[in-house]
N, C-alpha and C positions, 0 to 999 in steps of 0.2 A: 562421602559420596552423595549424601542427600542434598548438600548445598550445590554441588555441580549439576545434579539432576534438576534442581529448582531453576538454576540459571539457564540450563539447556532448554527446558520446557518453556520458560518465559521468553527466550529468544525465538523458539519455534513459533510461539504465538505472536511474534512480531514486536514485542516490547523493546523499546530503545534501551541502550545500556544504562542510562541515567535512571530510567524507570525501574529497571531490574534491580539496581542498587537500592533504590527507595523501598521496593517491595521486599527485598531481602532483609533490609534493616527492620522493616515493620514486622516481618515474619518472626523476628527474634524477640518481639514484644507481644506475646500472645494474649495479654489481658487488656490491651488497648482496644478502643472501639475501632471498627473496621472502616470508618468513614473515609480515611485517607486512602485506603486500598481501593474502596469503591470509586473515589474521585480519579485515581490513576487509571483504573479500568475504564471508566466512562470517557476520559480523555482519549484513551487508546481506541475505543470503539468509534468515537467521533473522527479520529484520524483515519481509521479503516474505512469508514463511510465516505470520507472525502476522497480517499484513493480509489475506492470502487467507482465513485461518480466520475473521477478523471479517467479511469480506465474504460468505463462505459462510453464516455464521450470519444475517446480515442478509437475505440472499437467501431462506433457508429461512423466516424469520419473515414476510417480505413475501409469499412464495408461499403460505404457510399462510393468511394473511389473505385473499388473493385467492381461494384455493380455497374458503374458508368464506363468501365473499360470495354473497348470493342474487341478485345482479345485478338488484336491484329499484330502489328509490329511494335517493338519497344519504342520507337520514335513517336508513336501515336498513343502510347499507354497512359491512361488517366492516373494510374497509381504513381508512375514516375513524374508526371506533370504536377500532381498534388504535392509530392515530396519536394519538388523543385520550388514550387510556389511557397511552401511553408518555410523552406530554408532561406528564401529571399526576404521573407517578412521580418 
């Protein structure tokens, strides 16, 4: 049960399957230095930071479209226009 909990928790933290395998293998070698574990965790944090930056940019873009919307008719909706422009690019 401990192994399944380890995997579940690692996945909840967003680790990719390959990283979970590496971490699981490393967890079975308790006397090894933890430098590899630290490296995996640092890479994961960098990935999280990239995703947060991307999500923040997406949020700003959507908020800008929403703020620019005149709240009139769908045919004049800035959100719809922005989505159409993005899909044409």
